[in-house]
Residue, then its C-alpha position, 0 to 999 in steps of 0.5 A: m499500499d503506498v501511503t503518504y504518512p500525515a505529519e505528527r503533533r505534539f500537545t500537553t494534556r490537562t495533566g501538563e504531560a507533553m505528548r505526541l499525536r502521530p499516524i498509526r503505522p504497520d509496524d504498531v502491532p506490538n504497541l497496539f496489543d500492549f495498549h489492548e491488554r491494558l484497557s479495562r472490560e468496561s473501556l472495551r464494553m464502551r468502545y465495542f459495545t462488547p466486553r471483547r479482550r482479545l485481538t486477532n492478529e489478523v484485527a490487529v494488522r488491519l487496525c494499523t494499516v491504514d491509507f490515510r485517505d479513506r482510513a485514518a488513525f492516530v494515536a496518542s504517544p509519549l515523546e520518548s517512545d511509541t507506546i499507545h495510550g490512546i487511538g482515533r480513528y475514522e472511517r470514510d462511509a460516504p463520499n464527504s463523510a467518516e465514522v469516527a471512534f477513539i478509545v484512551e487508556d484507563a490511567l489517562q481518560g479525562r486529560g483531554i486526549g480525545p479531544a486532542l485526537l478529534e481535533r487533530l483527526a479532523e484537520h486531517a479528514r478535511e483535508q481528504g475531503i471529508d466535511r461530516f464525522t458521524a459516531a455511535v455511543l452508548y449513551e451511558n458513556t458521558p466521557m465520550l459524549t461529553v468530548f463530542r458535545n464540547s467540540p467546535f464542530r456544531p454538535q447533533v445528538s440523537v438517541e435511540g435506545d441506549c445508544a446515541f447518534v453524533k453528526l460533527d460538522l467539520t467545516v467549522l474551523p477551531q477557534p484558536a484556545a486564547q480566543t473566547p467566542p462572541k457573547s451572541l454565541a455564548p448561549r448557544l454554546r452553553q446549550l449544547r455543552a449541557p448534559a442532554 
């Protein structure tokens, strides 16, 4: 497969750790197995809707081998190693749309890794002609829904049974962190960020 790998980005977690957002590569298969073994059954259930525990080698190879056009995946790693602490990926499901999903190691959840992965995936997806992300999330997965609701991408959330379906508009460019939204937008943002 002829792949052009996107650039790495650095970011700082909410607790001050410097990390890399780097493209996943085929040689990450051992790192993916190690990451998967550190995930709790509950994290696996929230991500896959079932507490599946074991990855097969075939699935791991597929997850680590993407073209960065129709399928892309970025991982959060420390500066000094390729250890995987979080993964965000998308798969194109229509010409201008892709399904997005994330999972972050239990010990590092709540530190801003999910939002950083979402922003990096959105940046890359726009370059590939994708202007919408969709996601299916268990409604009880409050942390993941919060990541989507707090994103700048005009989140639309609908609920059917125990599942929430999310649509994100990637044509909305994130504001620099130092800026605040105009006062006229503040009530709308508060409404989007309020729990459902």
